[in-house]
TORKOL-4160 file (C-alpha; in steps of 0.2 Angstrom, whole numbers, padded with zeros to 4 digits, m for minus):
469
<pt num="1" X="m0040" Y="m0137" Z="m0099"/>
<pt num="2" X="m0030" Y="m0121" Z="m0097"/>
<pt num="3" X="m0014" Y="m0131" Z="m0101"/>
<pt num="4" X="m0022" Y="m0136" Z="m0117"/>
<pt num="5" X="m0027" Y="m0118" Z="m0121"/>
<pt num="6" X="m0009" Y="m0112" Z="m0117"/>
<pt num="7" X="m0003" Y="m0125" Z="m0129"/>
<pt num="8" X="m0016" Y="m0120" Z="m0142"/>
<pt num="9" X="m0010" Y="m0102" Z="m0141"/>
<pt num="10" X="0008" Y="m0107" Z="m0143"/>
<pt num="11" X="0004" Y="m0118" Z="m0158"/>
<pt num="12" X="m0007" Y="m0105" Z="m0166"/>
<pt num="13" X="0006" Y="m0091" Z="m0165"/>
<pt num="14" X="0021" Y="m0102" Z="m0168"/>
<pt num="15" X="0030" Y="m0096" Z="m0152"/>
<pt num="16" X="0030" Y="m0097" Z="m0134"/>
<pt num="17" X="0020" Y="m0084" Z="m0126"/>
<pt num="18" X="0031" Y="m0084" Z="m0110"/>
<pt num="19" X="0047" Y="m0080" Z="m0120"/>
<pt num="20" X="0038" Y="m0067" Z="m0130"/>
<pt num="21" X="0031" Y="m0059" Z="m0115"/>
<pt num="22" X="0048" Y="m0057" Z="m0107"/>
<pt num="23" X="0055" Y="m0049" Z="m0123"/>
<pt num="24" X="0040" Y="m0037" Z="m0124"/>
<pt num="25" X="0041" Y="m0033" Z="m0105"/>
<pt num="26" X="0060" Y="m0029" Z="m0106"/>
<pt num="27" X="0057" Y="m0017" Z="m0121"/>
<pt num="28" X="0042" Y="m0009" Z="m0111"/>
<pt num="29" X="0053" Y="m0006" Z="m0096"/>
<pt num="30" X="0069" Y="m0002" Z="m0104"/>
<pt num="31" X="0070" Y="0015" Z="m0096"/>
<pt num="32" X="0062" Y="0024" Z="m0082"/>
<pt num="33" X="0056" Y="0038" Z="m0094"/>
<pt num="34" X="0053" Y="0029" Z="m0110"/>
<pt num="35" X="0048" Y="0045" Z="m0121"/>
<pt num="36" X="0052" Y="0045" Z="m0139"/>
<pt num="37" X="0066" Y="0058" Z="m0137"/>
<pt num="38" X="0075" Y="0048" Z="m0124"/>
<pt num="39" X="0073" Y="0031" Z="m0131"/>
<pt num="40" X="0081" Y="0028" Z="m0148"/>
<pt num="41" X="0074" Y="0013" Z="m0158"/>
<pt num="42" X="0087" Y="0015" Z="m0171"/>
<pt num="43" X="0096" Y="m0001" Z="m0166"/>
<pt num="44" X="0081" Y="m0012" Z="m0164"/>
<pt num="45" X="0073" Y="m0023" Z="m0177"/>
<pt num="46" X="0057" Y="m0018" Z="m0185"/>
<pt num="47" X="0046" Y="m0029" Z="m0174"/>
<pt num="48" X="0055" Y="m0022" Z="m0158"/>
<pt num="49" X="0054" Y="m0004" Z="m0163"/>
<pt num="50" X="0035" Y="m0007" Z="m0167"/>
<pt num="51" X="0033" Y="m0014" Z="m0149"/>
<pt num="52" X="0042" Y="0001" Z="m0141"/>
<pt num="53" X="0032" Y="0013" Z="m0151"/>
<pt num="54" X="0016" Y="0004" Z="m0146"/>
<pt num="55" X="0021" Y="0003" Z="m0127"/>
<pt num="56" X="0024" Y="0022" Z="m0128"/>
<pt num="57" X="0008" Y="0026" Z="m0135"/>
<pt num="58" X="m0004" Y="0013" Z="m0128"/>
<pt num="59" X="m0017" Y="0016" Z="m0115"/>
<pt num="60" X="m0013" Y="0008" Z="m0099"/>
<pt num="61" X="m0028" Y="m0004" Z="m0101"/>
<pt num="62" X="m0022" Y="m0010" Z="m0118"/>
<pt num="63" X="m0011" Y="m0025" Z="m0114"/>
<pt num="64" X="0002" Y="m0033" Z="m0124"/>
<pt num="65" X="m0003" Y="m0048" Z="m0135"/>
<pt num="66" X="0005" Y="m0060" Z="m0122"/>
<pt num="67" X="m0004" Y="m0051" Z="m0107"/>
<pt num="68" X="m0020" Y="m0054" Z="m0117"/>
<pt num="69" X="m0016" Y="m0072" Z="m0120"/>
<pt num="70" X="m0013" Y="m0074" Z="m0101"/>
<pt num="71" X="m0028" Y="m0065" Z="m0096"/>
<pt num="72" X="m0039" Y="m0076" Z="m0108"/>
<pt num="73" X="m0031" Y="m0092" Z="m0103"/>
<pt num="74" X="m0034" Y="m0088" Z="m0084"/>
<pt num="75" X="m0052" Y="m0083" Z="m0088"/>
<pt num="76" X="m0055" Y="m0100" Z="m0097"/>
<pt num="77" X="m0047" Y="m0109" Z="m0083"/>
<pt num="78" X="m0058" Y="m0100" Z="m0070"/>
<pt num="79" X="m0074" Y="m0103" Z="m0079"/>
<pt num="80" X="m0071" Y="m0122" Z="m0083"/>
<pt num="81" X="m0061" Y="m0128" Z="m0068"/>
<pt num="82" X="m0064" Y="m0116" Z="m0054"/>
<pt num="83" X="m0082" Y="m0110" Z="m0056"/>
<pt num="84" X="m0090" Y="m0127" Z="m0053"/>
<pt num="85" X="m0083" Y="m0129" Z="m0036"/>
<pt num="86" X="m0084" Y="m0111" Z="m0029"/>
<pt num="87" X="m0100" Y="m0114" Z="m0019"/>
<pt num="88" X="m0095" Y="m0130" Z="m0012"/>
<pt num="89" X="m0078" Y="m0123" Z="m0006"/>
<pt num="90" X="m0087" Y="m0108" Z="0002"/>
<pt num="91" X="m0099" Y="m0119" Z="0011"/>
<pt num="92" X="m0085" Y="m0131" Z="0017"/>
<pt num="93" X="m0074" Y="m0116" Z="0021"/>
<pt num="94" X="m0060" Y="m0126" Z="0013"/>
<pt num="95" X="m0049" Y="m0125" Z="m0003"/>
<pt num="96" X="m0050" Y="m0140" Z="m0014"/>
<pt num="97" X="m0033" Y="m0149" Z="m0016"/>
<pt num="98" X="m0036" Y="m0151" Z="m0035"/>
<pt num="99" X="m0038" Y="m0132" Z="m0037"/>
<pt num="100" X="m0022" Y="m0129" Z="m0028"/>
<pt num="101" X="m0013" Y="m0142" Z="m0039"/>
<pt num="102" X="m0020" Y="m0134" Z="m0055"/>
<pt num="103" X="m0014" Y="m0117" Z="m0050"/>
<pt num="104" X="0003" Y="m0123" Z="m0050"/>
<pt num="105" X="0001" Y="m0134" Z="m0065"/>
<pt num="106" X="m0005" Y="m0119" Z="m0075"/>
<pt num="107" X="0010" Y="m0108" Z="m0070"/>
<pt num="108" X="m0001" Y="m0096" Z="m0060"/>
<pt num="109" X="0009" Y="m0097" Z="m0044"/>
<pt num="110" X="0026" Y="m0092" Z="m0052"/>
<pt num="111" X="0021" Y="m0078" Z="m0063"/>
<pt num="112" X="0037" Y="m0067" Z="m0060"/>
<pt num="113" X="0049" Y="m0081" Z="m0055"/>
<pt num="114" X="0062" Y="m0083" Z="m0069"/>
<pt num="115" X="0061" Y="m0098" Z="m0080"/>
<pt num="116" X="0077" Y="m0105" Z="m0074"/>
<pt num="117" X="0069" Y="m0108" Z="m0057"/>
<pt num="118" X="0053" Y="m0116" Z="m0066"/>
<pt num="119" X="0043" Y="m0100" Z="m0066"/>
<pt num="120" X="0034" Y="m0091" Z="m0080"/>
<pt num="121" X="0046" Y="m0076" Z="m0080"/>
<pt num="122" X="0032" Y="m0063" Z="m0084"/>
<pt num="123" X="0028" Y="m0046" Z="m0078"/>
<pt num="124" X="0020" Y="m0038" Z="m0063"/>
<pt num="125" X="0005" Y="m0033" Z="m0074"/>
<pt num="126" X="0003" Y="m0051" Z="m0079"/>
<pt num="127" X="0002" Y="m0057" Z="m0061"/>
<pt num="128" X="m0011" Y="m0044" Z="m0057"/>
<pt num="129" X="m0021" Y="m0049" Z="m0072"/>
<pt num="130" X="m0021" Y="m0067" Z="m0065"/>
<pt num="131" X="m0027" Y="m0060" Z="m0049"/>
<pt num="132" X="m0041" Y="m0050" Z="m0057"/>
<pt num="133" X="m0048" Y="m0064" Z="m0068"/>
<pt num="134" X="m0048" Y="m0077" Z="m0054"/>
<pt num="135" X="m0057" Y="m0064" Z="m0043"/>
<pt num="136" X="m0071" Y="m0063" Z="m0055"/>
<pt num="137" X="m0075" Y="m0081" Z="m0051"/>
<pt num="138" X="m0068" Y="m0083" Z="m0033"/>
<pt num="139" X="m0059" Y="m0070" Z="m0023"/>
<pt num="140" X="m0055" Y="m0084" Z="m0010"/>
<pt num="141" X="m0043" Y="m0092" Z="m0023"/>
<pt num="142" X="m0036" Y="m0076" Z="m0029"/>
<pt num="143" X="m0030" Y="m0070" Z="m0012"/>
<pt num="144" X="m0019" Y="m0086" Z="m0011"/>
<pt num="145" X="m0012" Y="m0082" Z="m0028"/>
<pt num="146" X="m0009" Y="m0064" Z="m0024"/>
<pt num="147" X="0000" Y="m0066" Z="m0008"/>
<pt num="148" X="0011" Y="m0080" Z="m0015"/>
<pt num="149" X="0016" Y="m0070" Z="m0031"/>
<pt num="150" X="0016" Y="m0052" Z="m0025"/>
<pt num="151" X="0023" Y="m0054" Z="m0008"/>
<pt num="152" X="0033" Y="m0070" Z="m0004"/>
<pt num="153" X="0039" Y="m0074" Z="m0022"/>
<pt num="154" X="0045" Y="m0056" Z="m0025"/>
<pt num="155" X="0053" Y="m0054" Z="m0008"/>
<pt num="156" X="0064" Y="m0070" Z="m0012"/>
<pt num="157" X="0068" Y="m0063" Z="m0029"/>
<pt num="158" X="0072" Y="m0046" Z="m0023"/>
<pt num="159" X="0082" Y="m0049" Z="m0007"/>
<pt num="160" X="0085" Y="m0068" Z="m0006"/>
<pt num="161" X="0103" Y="m0074" Z="m0006"/>
<pt num="162" X="0108" Y="m0085" Z="m0021"/>
<pt num="163" X="0107" Y="m0100" Z="m0010"/>
<pt num="164" X="0090" Y="m0095" Z="m0004"/>
<pt num="165" X="0084" Y="m0092" Z="m0021"/>
<pt num="166" X="0090" Y="m0109" Z="m0027"/>
<pt num="167" X="0082" Y="m0118" Z="m0012"/>
<pt num="168" X="0065" Y="m0109" Z="m0013"/>
<pt num="169" X="0061" Y="m0102" Z="m0030"/>
<pt num="170" X="0059" Y="m0119" Z="m0039"/>
<pt num="171" X="0047" Y="m0125" Z="m0025"/>
<pt num="172" X="0037" Y="m0109" Z="m0025"/>
<pt num="173" X="0035" Y="m0110" Z="m0043"/>
<pt num="174" X="0030" Y="m0128" Z="m0044"/>
<pt num="175" X="0022" Y="m0135" Z="m0028"/>
<pt num="176" X="0024" Y="m0125" Z="m0012"/>
<pt num="177" X="0012" Y="m0112" Z="m0006"/>
<pt num="178" X="0019" Y="m0098" Z="0004"/>
<pt num="179" X="0012" Y="m0088" Z="0019"/>
<pt num="180" X="0016" Y="m0070" Z="0024"/>
<pt num="181" X="0018" Y="m0069" Z="0043"/>
<pt num="182" X="0018" Y="m0051" Z="0050"/>
<pt num="183" X="0002" Y="m0047" Z="0060"/>
<pt num="184" X="0001" Y="m0051" Z="0079"/>
<pt num="185" X="m0011" Y="m0048" Z="0093"/>
<pt num="186" X="m0003" Y="m0031" Z="0097"/>
<pt num="187" X="0004" Y="m0026" Z="0080"/>
<pt num="188" X="m0010" Y="m0023" Z="0068"/>
<pt num="189" X="m0008" Y="m0006" Z="0060"/>
<pt num="190" X="0007" Y="m0003" Z="0071"/>
<pt num="191" X="0015" Y="m0018" Z="0062"/>
<pt num="192" X="0032" Y="m0015" Z="0069"/>
<pt num="193" X="0027" Y="m0017" Z="0087"/>
<pt num="194" X="0029" Y="m0036" Z="0085"/>
<pt num="195" X="0034" Y="m0047" Z="0100"/>
<pt num="196" X="0040" Y="m0062" Z="0090"/>
<pt num="197" X="0059" Y="m0064" Z="0093"/>
<pt num="198" X="0073" Y="m0072" Z="0084"/>
<pt num="199" X="0088" Y="m0076" Z="0096"/>
<pt num="200" X="0104" Y="m0080" Z="0087"/>
<pt num="201" X="0114" Y="m0096" Z="0094"/>
<pt num="202" X="0131" Y="m0094" Z="0102"/>
<pt num="203" X="0139" Y="m0101" Z="0086"/>
<pt num="204" X="0129" Y="m0090" Z="0075"/>
<pt num="205" X="0123" Y="m0105" Z="0065"/>
<pt num="206" X="0104" Y="m0103" Z="0068"/>
<pt num="207" X="0090" Y="m0093" Z="0076"/>
<pt num="208" X="0077" Y="m0098" Z="0088"/>
<pt num="209" X="0060" Y="m0090" Z="0085"/>
<pt num="210" X="0047" Y="m0088" Z="0099"/>
<pt num="211" X="0030" Y="m0079" Z="0098"/>
<pt num="212" X="0014" Y="m0079" Z="0089"/>
<pt num="213" X="0005" Y="m0072" Z="0073"/>
<pt num="214" X="m0013" Y="m0069" Z="0069"/>
<pt num="215" X="m0023" Y="m0067" Z="0053"/>
<pt num="216" X="m0011" Y="m0077" Z="0043"/>
<pt num="217" X="m0018" Y="m0081" Z="0026"/>
<pt num="218" X="m0014" Y="m0097" Z="0017"/>
<pt num="219" X="m0008" Y="m0105" Z="0034"/>
<pt num="220" X="m0016" Y="m0122" Z="0031"/>
<pt num="221" X="m0009" Y="m0124" Z="0014"/>
<pt num="222" X="0008" Y="m0116" Z="0016"/>
<pt num="223" X="0024" Y="m0126" Z="0014"/>
<pt num="224" X="0034" Y="m0111" Z="0019"/>
<pt num="225" X="0031" Y="m0096" Z="0030"/>
<pt num="226" X="0040" Y="m0079" Z="0027"/>
<pt num="227" X="0041" Y="m0074" Z="0045"/>
<pt num="228" X="0045" Y="m0057" Z="0052"/>
<pt num="229" X="0053" Y="m0057" Z="0070"/>
<pt num="230" X="0064" Y="m0046" Z="0080"/>
<pt num="231" X="0082" Y="m0052" Z="0081"/>
<pt num="232" X="0087" Y="m0037" Z="0093"/>
<pt num="233" X="0072" Y="m0029" Z="0102"/>
<pt num="234" X="0084" Y="m0016" Z="0110"/>
<pt num="235" X="0085" Y="m0008" Z="0092"/>
<pt num="236" X="0066" Y="m0007" Z="0090"/>
<pt num="237" X="0061" Y="m0009" Z="0072"/>
<pt num="238" X="0079" Y="m0010" Z="0066"/>
<pt num="239" X="0080" Y="m0027" Z="0074"/>
<pt num="240" X="0066" Y="m0034" Z="0063"/>
<pt num="241" X="0072" Y="m0048" Z="0052"/>
<pt num="242" X="0064" Y="m0059" Z="0039"/>
<pt num="243" X="0065" Y="m0078" Z="0039"/>
<pt num="244" X="0060" Y="m0091" Z="0027"/>
<pt num="245" X="0054" Y="m0105" Z="0038"/>
<pt num="246" X="0049" Y="m0122" Z="0032"/>
<pt num="247" X="0032" Y="m0127" Z="0038"/>
<pt num="248" X="0038" Y="m0144" Z="0043"/>
<pt num="249" X="0050" Y="m0136" Z="0056"/>
<pt num="250" X="0047" Y="m0143" Z="0074"/>
<pt num="251" X="0039" Y="m0131" Z="0085"/>
<pt num="252" X="0026" Y="m0123" Z="0073"/>
<pt num="253" X="0008" Y="m0124" Z="0078"/>
<pt num="254" X="m0006" Y="m0119" Z="0066"/>
<pt num="255" X="m0022" Y="m0115" Z="0074"/>
<pt num="256" X="m0040" Y="m0117" Z="0068"/>
<pt num="257" X="m0045" Y="m0106" Z="0054"/>
<pt num="258" X="m0055" Y="m0091" Z="0058"/>
<pt num="259" X="m0074" Y="m0092" Z="0054"/>
<pt num="260" X="m0075" Y="m0077" Z="0042"/>
<pt num="261" X="m0089" Y="m0068" Z="0034"/>
<pt num="262" X="m0081" Y="m0069" Z="0017"/>
<pt num="263" X="m0066" Y="m0077" Z="0008"/>
<pt num="264" X="m0071" Y="m0093" Z="0017"/>
<pt num="265" X="m0061" Y="m0105" Z="0007"/>
<pt num="266" X="m0045" Y="m0095" Z="0011"/>
<pt num="267" X="m0038" Y="m0102" Z="0027"/>
<pt num="268" X="m0034" Y="m0088" Z="0040"/>
<pt num="269" X="m0026" Y="m0095" Z="0055"/>
<pt num="270" X="m0016" Y="m0090" Z="0071"/>
<pt num="271" X="0002" Y="m0097" Z="0071"/>
<pt num="272" X="0013" Y="m0101" Z="0086"/>
<pt num="273" X="0032" Y="m0102" Z="0086"/>
<pt num="274" X="0039" Y="m0112" Z="0101"/>
<pt num="275" X="0058" Y="m0113" Z="0101"/>
<pt num="276" X="0058" Y="m0115" Z="0082"/>
<pt num="277" X="0076" Y="m0117" Z="0075"/>
<pt num="278" X="0079" Y="m0108" Z="0059"/>
<pt num="279" X="0096" Y="m0110" Z="0050"/>
<pt num="280" X="0105" Y="m0093" Z="0048"/>
<pt num="281" X="0105" Y="m0097" Z="0029"/>
<pt num="282" X="0087" Y="m0094" Z="0029"/>
<pt num="283" X="0088" Y="m0076" Z="0034"/>
<pt num="284" X="0080" Y="m0066" Z="0020"/>
<pt num="285" X="0092" Y="m0052" Z="0015"/>
<pt num="286" X="0101" Y="m0043" Z="0029"/>
<pt num="287" X="0098" Y="m0045" Z="0048"/>
<pt num="288" X="0089" Y="m0029" Z="0054"/>
<pt num="289" X="0082" Y="m0024" Z="0037"/>
<pt num="290" X="0066" Y="m0034" Z="0038"/>
<pt num="291" X="0056" Y="m0017" Z="0041"/>
<pt num="292" X="0062" Y="m0011" Z="0024"/>
<pt num="293" X="0058" Y="m0027" Z="0015"/>
<pt num="294" X="0041" Y="m0027" Z="0023"/>
<pt num="295" X="0037" Y="m0009" Z="0018"/>
<pt num="296" X="0043" Y="m0011" Z="0000"/>
<pt num="297" X="0034" Y="m0027" Z="m0004"/>
<pt num="298" X="0018" Y="m0022" Z="0004"/>
<pt num="299" X="0017" Y="m0007" Z="m0007"/>
<pt num="300" X="0016" Y="m0018" Z="m0022"/>
<pt num="301" X="0004" Y="m0029" Z="m0012"/>
<pt num="302" X="m0009" Y="m0015" Z="m0012"/>
<pt num="303" X="m0009" Y="m0015" Z="m0031"/>
<pt num="304" X="m0013" Y="m0034" Z="m0030"/>
<pt num="305" X="m0027" Y="m0032" Z="m0018"/>
<pt num="306" X="m0034" Y="m0018" Z="m0029"/>
<pt num="307" X="m0034" Y="m0031" Z="m0044"/>
<pt num="308" X="m0044" Y="m0042" Z="m0033"/>
<pt num="309" X="m0057" Y="m0029" Z="m0029"/>
<pt num="310" X="m0059" Y="m0025" Z="m0048"/>
<pt num="311" X="m0061" Y="m0043" Z="m0051"/>
<pt num="312" X="m0075" Y="m0044" Z="m0038"/>
<pt num="313" X="m0083" Y="m0028" Z="m0046"/>
<pt num="314" X="m0083" Y="m0036" Z="m0063"/>
<pt num="315" X="m0089" Y="m0053" Z="m0057"/>
<pt num="316" X="m0104" Y="m0043" Z="m0050"/>
<pt num="317" X="m0107" Y="m0035" Z="m0066"/>
<pt num="318" X="m0105" Y="m0052" Z="m0075"/>
<pt num="319" X="m0120" Y="m0058" Z="m0064"/>
<pt num="320" X="m0131" Y="m0042" Z="m0065"/>
<pt num="321" X="m0130" Y="m0037" Z="m0083"/>
<pt num="322" X="m0137" Y="m0053" Z="m0091"/>
<pt num="323" X="m0151" Y="m0054" Z="m0078"/>
<pt num="324" X="m0156" Y="m0036" Z="m0081"/>
<pt num="325" X="m0157" Y="m0038" Z="m0099"/>
<pt num="326" X="m0167" Y="m0055" Z="m0098"/>
<pt num="327" X="m0179" Y="m0050" Z="m0084"/>
<pt num="328" X="m0194" Y="m0042" Z="m0091"/>
<pt num="329" X="m0207" Y="m0031" Z="m0082"/>
<pt num="330" X="m0221" Y="m0021" Z="m0090"/>
<pt num="331" X="m0217" Y="m0028" Z="m0107"/>
<pt num="332" X="m0198" Y="m0024" Z="m0107"/>
<pt num="333" X="m0181" Y="m0029" Z="m0100"/>
<pt num="334" X="m0178" Y="m0020" Z="m0084"/>
<pt num="335" X="m0161" Y="m0015" Z="m0091"/>
<pt num="336" X="m0171" Y="m0002" Z="m0102"/>
<pt num="337" X="m0178" Y="0007" Z="m0087"/>
<pt num="338" X="m0169" Y="0024" Z="m0086"/>
<pt num="339" X="m0168" Y="0023" Z="m0067"/>
<pt num="340" X="m0158" Y="0007" Z="m0068"/>
<pt num="341" X="m0148" Y="0013" Z="m0083"/>
<pt num="342" X="m0141" Y="0027" Z="m0073"/>
<pt num="343" X="m0136" Y="0015" Z="m0059"/>
<pt num="344" X="m0127" Y="0002" Z="m0069"/>
<pt num="345" X="m0119" Y="0015" Z="m0080"/>
<pt num="346" X="m0112" Y="0024" Z="m0065"/>
<pt num="347" X="m0105" Y="0008" Z="m0057"/>
<pt num="348" X="m0097" Y="0003" Z="m0074"/>
<pt num="349" X="m0089" Y="0020" Z="m0075"/>
<pt num="350" X="m0081" Y="0018" Z="m0058"/>
<pt num="351" X="m0075" Y="0001" Z="m0062"/>
<pt num="352" X="m0067" Y="0007" Z="m0077"/>
<pt num="353" X="m0059" Y="0021" Z="m0067"/>
<pt num="354" X="m0052" Y="0009" Z="m0054"/>
<pt num="355" X="m0045" Y="m0002" Z="m0068"/>
<pt num="356" X="m0036" Y="0012" Z="m0076"/>
<pt num="357" X="m0029" Y="0016" Z="m0059"/>
<pt num="358" X="m0023" Y="m0001" Z="m0056"/>
<pt num="359" X="m0014" Y="m0004" Z="m0072"/>
<pt num="360" X="m0007" Y="0013" Z="m0072"/>
<pt num="361" X="0001" Y="0009" Z="m0055"/>
<pt num="362" X="0007" Y="m0007" Z="m0062"/>
<pt num="363" X="0016" Y="0001" Z="m0077"/>
<pt num="364" X="0023" Y="0014" Z="m0065"/>
<pt num="365" X="0030" Y="0000" Z="m0054"/>
<pt num="366" X="0037" Y="m0009" Z="m0069"/>
<pt num="367" X="0045" Y="0007" Z="m0075"/>
<pt num="368" X="0055" Y="0010" Z="m0059"/>
<pt num="369" X="0044" Y="0026" Z="m0055"/>
<pt num="370" X="0038" Y="0030" Z="m0038"/>
<pt num="371" X="0021" Y="0023" Z="m0036"/>
<pt num="372" X="0016" Y="0023" Z="m0017"/>
<pt num="373" X="0003" Y="0036" Z="m0019"/>
<pt num="374" X="m0005" Y="0028" Z="m0034"/>
<pt num="375" X="m0005" Y="0011" Z="m0025"/>
<pt num="376" X="m0013" Y="0019" Z="m0010"/>
<pt num="377" X="m0026" Y="0028" Z="m0020"/>
<pt num="378" X="m0031" Y="0012" Z="m0030"/>
<pt num="379" X="m0032" Y="0001" Z="m0015"/>
<pt num="380" X="m0043" Y="0014" Z="m0007"/>
<pt num="381" X="m0054" Y="0017" Z="m0022"/>
<pt num="382" X="m0056" Y="m0001" Z="m0029"/>
<pt num="383" X="m0062" Y="m0007" Z="m0012"/>
<pt num="384" X="m0075" Y="0007" Z="m0012"/>
<pt num="385" X="m0080" Y="0002" Z="m0030"/>
<pt num="386" X="m0081" Y="m0017" Z="m0026"/>
<pt num="387" X="m0092" Y="m0013" Z="m0011"/>
<pt num="388" X="m0104" Y="m0002" Z="m0022"/>
<pt num="389" X="m0105" Y="m0015" Z="m0036"/>
<pt num="390" X="m0108" Y="m0029" Z="m0024"/>
<pt num="391" X="m0122" Y="m0020" Z="m0015"/>
<pt num="392" X="m0130" Y="m0013" Z="m0031"/>
<pt num="393" X="m0130" Y="m0030" Z="m0039"/>
<pt num="394" X="m0140" Y="m0038" Z="m0025"/>
<pt num="395" X="m0152" Y="m0023" Z="m0026"/>
<pt num="396" X="m0154" Y="m0025" Z="m0045"/>
<pt num="397" X="m0157" Y="m0044" Z="m0043"/>
<pt num="398" X="m0171" Y="m0041" Z="m0031"/>
<pt num="399" X="m0176" Y="m0056" Z="m0020"/>
<pt num="400" X="m0165" Y="m0069" Z="m0029"/>
<pt num="401" X="m0150" Y="m0058" Z="m0025"/>
<pt num="402" X="m0153" Y="m0061" Z="m0007"/>
<pt num="403" X="m0152" Y="m0079" Z="m0009"/>
<pt num="404" X="m0138" Y="m0091" Z="m0012"/>
<pt num="405" X="m0145" Y="m0096" Z="m0029"/>
<pt num="406" X="m0132" Y="m0084" Z="m0037"/>
<pt num="407" X="m0115" Y="m0079" Z="m0031"/>
<pt num="408" X="m0119" Y="m0061" Z="m0029"/>
<pt num="409" X="m0121" Y="m0063" Z="m0010"/>
<pt num="410" X="m0104" Y="m0071" Z="m0009"/>
<pt num="411" X="m0096" Y="m0057" Z="m0018"/>
<pt num="412" X="m0105" Y="m0045" Z="m0006"/>
<pt num="413" X="m0097" Y="m0055" Z="0008"/>
<pt num="414" X="m0080" Y="m0056" Z="0000"/>
<pt num="415" X="m0077" Y="m0038" Z="m0004"/>
<pt num="416" X="m0079" Y="m0031" Z="0013"/>
<pt num="417" X="m0061" Y="m0036" Z="0018"/>
<pt num="418" X="m0054" Y="m0025" Z="0004"/>
<pt num="419" X="m0056" Y="m0010" Z="0015"/>
<pt num="420" X="m0048" Y="m0019" Z="0030"/>
<pt num="421" X="m0034" Y="m0030" Z="0023"/>
<pt num="422" X="m0017" Y="m0029" Z="0031"/>
<pt num="423" X="m0020" Y="m0021" Z="0047"/>
<pt num="424" X="m0033" Y="m0018" Z="0061"/>
<pt num="425" X="m0043" Y="m0002" Z="0060"/>
<pt num="426" X="m0042" Y="m0001" Z="0079"/>
<pt num="427" X="m0024" Y="0001" Z="0079"/>
<pt num="428" X="m0014" Y="0017" Z="0077"/>
<pt num="429" X="m0015" Y="0024" Z="0059"/>
<pt num="430" X="m0001" Y="0035" Z="0062"/>
<pt num="431" X="0013" Y="0022" Z="0064"/>
<pt num="432" X="0019" Y="0022" Z="0046"/>
<pt num="433" X="0025" Y="0040" Z="0048"/>
<pt num="434" X="0035" Y="0037" Z="0064"/>
<pt num="435" X="0050" Y="0029" Z="0055"/>
<pt num="436" X="0063" Y="0042" Z="0050"/>
<pt num="437" X="0063" Y="0045" Z="0031"/>
<pt num="438" X="0082" Y="0041" Z="0031"/>
<pt num="439" X="0079" Y="0023" Z="0036"/>
<pt num="440" X="0068" Y="0020" Z="0021"/>
<pt num="441" X="0076" Y="0021" Z="0003"/>
<pt num="442" X="0068" Y="0032" Z="m0010"/>
<pt num="443" X="0055" Y="0030" Z="m0019"/>
<pt num="444" X="0047" Y="0021" Z="m0004"/>
<pt num="445" X="0047" Y="0035" Z="0009"/>
<pt num="446" X="0031" Y="0041" Z="0018"/>
<pt num="447" X="0021" Y="0025" Z="0017"/>
<pt num="448" X="0012" Y="0012" Z="0026"/>
<pt num="449" X="0009" Y="m0007" Z="0025"/>
<pt num="450" X="m0005" Y="m0012" Z="0014"/>
<pt num="451" X="m0018" Y="m0006" Z="0027"/>
<pt num="452" X="m0035" Y="m0001" Z="0030"/>
<pt num="453" X="m0044" Y="0013" Z="0020"/>
<pt num="454" X="m0039" Y="0025" Z="0033"/>
<pt num="455" X="m0021" Y="0020" Z="0031"/>
<pt num="456" X="m0022" Y="0024" Z="0013"/>
<pt num="457" X="m0030" Y="0041" Z="0016"/>
<pt num="458" X="m0017" Y="0045" Z="0028"/>
<pt num="459" X="m0003" Y="0040" Z="0016"/>
<pt num="460" X="m0011" Y="0049" Z="0001"/>
<pt num="461" X="m0012" Y="0065" Z="0012"/>
<pt num="462" X="0006" Y="0065" Z="0018"/>
<pt num="463" X="0012" Y="0062" Z="0000"/>
<pt num="464" X="0001" Y="0077" Z="m0006"/>
<pt num="465" X="0008" Y="0088" Z="0008"/>
<pt num="466" X="0026" Y="0083" Z="0002"/>
<pt num="467" X="0021" Y="0087" Z="m0016"/>
<pt num="468" X="0015" Y="0105" Z="m0012"/>
<pt num="469" X="0028" Y="0109" Z="0002"/>
């Protein structure tokens, strides 16, 4: 359905939306400070100059024509293909294979992967729009898309060798799900206290991985794992190295999925690595720099999670508002009662504020500006907004909201993890500031991994102290 819609869009406009999106994106991000005085449009065509002027003036929630096309196409796919199976997947705690195949077929799994590798070659904003729109229908599916696009795909694009990119990017764009393997039993918020090791062979041709990981999303569906392991424990976090590990490699054991409160169709499993041999060519980037890659990519991941939370909040409003306007008591729609008006107006205002924060962070990231504080703020705030919207929706719906007749109760369960994602709240919230700043390149200093809401507050506070120092 979505493929046909994409084709209809292209035929209607007489051009390929992917190609145009790349052109518009390159214009939008041509400079880190694209002000009228610093960015000359004299050498551009009239159309390009108009695009530049529009990008300079436009609100952050006004998207390019191509971003709007992508958003609308994803919304149509989610409504026609995904929505009919959401409840069944939640009950079965399992992702339907046809949904996974469709995600690849529509191009949703290779949003920022260049076209030369079979991807869509689009922007970070486009990837976040995909996550948001899928989340309005099923956050269990959006988290798979988010992790795959904003974490693994981008890590390979940013730091993978040409050989690694040639080997993995075409697969990641077309048929291979990825999984991000960081957390362990003893390394939640203190992520770099990991015990998984990677021992180099005598001839330097391969590494042997031993250890275990917990809370690994996409584990059951993954064809490749991005694994963080310590190649030299004597160096502490400076020994941490990233590896691309084929899921078929001997010695990998995937445990049973966790029986979770929400996001039930998303597999979350423990992994064990028992003498797993990984060729040295599958090291991502440089040996010992895994901690940098992890920090940098998870900063982007916060924005992706915030996009999911906004989608959940909007999905709640999609259920609540039609009900409030149709349900009548005392001769009038309950949406007309002032007590309810004040409530849903407040929630809508907070959703809009979170949306502005998300896409402002996206544009900052795309422009090469420091965005860590903004990413932390929006992950914190969007998770609070999603919880409020989900809770209020159940209250507004009354008794039916407390049943499984509607998806409101599912959103209520799904949203809670937004304030937990990435780390365990019982771990040390201070860990992210224990790494010397000279070990982390600007603009990523003073930060954490995705983290709990407390992690976000700590990150924001430290960055505010630096601003006012």
